[in-house]
N, C-alpha and C positions, 0 to 999 in steps of 0.2 A: 232627326236620325242621321247618323254619319254617312257619308256616302260611301262607297267601294274604296275609292282610293284615299278617303281622308281615314278610313278603318284600317287599310294597310299600313297608313304611315304612322298611324299610333301604334298598330301592332310594333312595327318595326323599332321605333323609340323606346317601347317597352322591352324588346329584346337587347337592345344595346344597354339599356339602363341594368339589366340584369347581369350583361356580359361585363360591364364595367364596373359593377358590385363585386362580380367574382374575382375580377384581375385584383381590384383594390384589395380584397379580404386577402388573395393570394399573396401579394405584397405585405400587408400586415404581418400574415404568418410568418414571411420570412425574416422581416425586419425583428420581429417578435422572438424566434429563436437567435438570431444575434443577440439581441439584447441580454436573454436568458444565459446564453453560452458564456457572454463576455462576463457576466456578472457572478457567475460560479467560478470562473478562472479568478477573477479579481479577489474574491472571497477566500478561495482554498491556496492562491498564492500569496497573498499580500494581507490576507486578514479583515479588509473591507470590503463592503458593497458598493459596486459601479454605477449600477443603476438603480438600485433600491434607496431611496433618499429619505422614505419614512423609517428605516431601520437605522439609518446613521443618524437622524434626528434624534430618535430615542437614545440612540447610543451616546450620541452628544451630549443630551441632558445628563444621563449617567455620568459620565466623564467631568462634567463641572461639577456635580454633586460629590462627585470623589477627590475633586481639587487635582484632575491628572493632567496637567497643562499640555503635555506632549500629546495627548490624545484629544484634547480640546481643537489645538490648531490643527492637528490631521484632518478630525473630521469636517471641521469649520471649512475648511481649504476646499475639501471636497464636494461639500453642498455648494459654495461660490462657484466652484468649477462647473459644477452641473447646471447652475442657473446660467452661466456664461455660456456654455455650451449650447443651451437652449435658444440664448439671443443670438450666438455668432450663427448658428444655423438658420435662423430666419431671416437674419442680413445676407447670409451668403446667398439664400435661395432668390432671394430678390436680385442680389447682383448679378446671379447667373441667369436673369431672365426668368424667373420661375422654374426651372429645370432642376430637379432632384438627383440626375444622375452624377453631376460633377460633385455636390456636398458628400455623396456616398463613396466616391473617389477619396476626397480627402479625410473621411473618417476609417477608409482603408488604410491610408497611410502613416494615419494617427497611431490605430491600434496593432498595426505592423511594427513602428517603431517602439511602441509600448513594449512588445513582445521581445524585442531585441535589447531592452534596456538591461545594463548588468543588476542583477537580483540584489547584490547587497546595497544599493541605494533605489529601492524600490518606489518612493513616493512621487520621483516624476513620473515612472511609468504609471502610477494608480492616477495621477491628476490627468493624465494624456486620455488613458482609457475613458475617464469620468467625462472628461472634455468632448470625446466623440459619441458618448452614449448620449450627452443631451443633445448633439446636433441632431440624432436621427430622429428626432422627436418633430424636426421640421419636416421630413421627408412624408408622411401622412398624418393628417391630423383629423380626416373624416371619412367617411365611405356612405355615398347615397345620403347624406346627412346625418348619418349616425355617427357621433363621437368615438372616437379611439385612440387609446393609449397603449405605446409601445414599450415604453422600459419600467413601466407601474402595472399592474395588474388588480390593486385593489379596487381600484374604480371600476374595472372590468366585471368584476365577481359581485361588486354591490349593482351594478347595472342590470346583470343577468339573475340577482335574486329578486330584485324588485320586478323585473319582469316575469320571473317565474310567480312571483306573490299575484300579480295581476291576471296571470293564465289560468292560476288555479281558481280565482275569483270570477271566473268566465270571461275576463276581456280579452279579446285577439287581436293585441297589436301586434305590429313587426319589428324584427330588428333586435331584440333582447337575446335571442340565441346566438346570433355573432359575436357576443361578447367573450363567449367561450374561445374563440379564434385566437387573439393574444396571449389568453391565459396558457391554452395548449401549446402555442409555440413557445413563450417562455419556459415553461415545464420541458419541452423536449431541449431546447436548446441549453437549458442547465444541466441536464442530464449528459447530453453531449460533451459541453465544456467540463464538467465534473472529470468525465473519462480522460478528455485529451489534458487536462493540469495532471492528474496522475501518472501521464506518461513524458510529458513535455516541461510542466513545471509553468513558469510565465510564458514561455516560447508559445504556449498554446494560444496566445492571443494573436500570432501569425495567422492561426486558422481562423480567428475572426475577422481579421484584415480580408483573408481571401474570400469568405464570405460576403463580406461588406462589397469586393469587386464584382464579384457574380450577381449580386442584387443592385449594383450600379450598371450594369450591362441590362439586365432586363428593366430597368426604368428608362434606358434608351429607347427600348422599343414600344415603351406603351404608349400609346394616341397622347400628345399633347393636350388636348380638350380634356380628355379622361384625367391627367396627372393634375389639372389645374384644379379639380375638384376636389381631388385628396390633399392639396396644400394647403397651408396656413392661407387666409386672406388677410 
């Protein structure tokens, strides 16, 4: 049997784990809002997805079948840019001694620069925003052992659906409901981004940059031990 002291320590660890999970999910929600917001702005202002590479892959295949060379090059660059952004995000997190807030400040700078880019030559702005969206995936990879996707929600909906199926079969596993957090964040962010784009056009990306700066400030105050649990290993 546990002694009273051991019981108190165990209860304290459980409370801290729950709190760490809630903080992590809050950060996931904020980053998903950022991803949805930026994706909607990019799609409406430039005609291409900024974080939804599944959509760009399907469009790339269609462009290849139609021999649309200009669109093939544009979408291929978008996909490569997203992959490079993910790789760069991991490298930057490591170079900053596994701190996420400097990466988010770089993301904020990239998004602000993209928002200030002249509209007639929007491809550099598109690629800059895509690079930034790839980078944010290195900020949170998991929360309390649960895999989390930030810039794509197909996996989240799939995990939620499978968890719902198990629940209906009587299995009581934890964690599947939290997959709705990134989906909800992306939905709300996309609605906000679409509204901003209607008023500001491509300059709405400056709003994405401002949100990334706020998230960087939030990350700076999250205990380092907790952040290490969110980051890629």
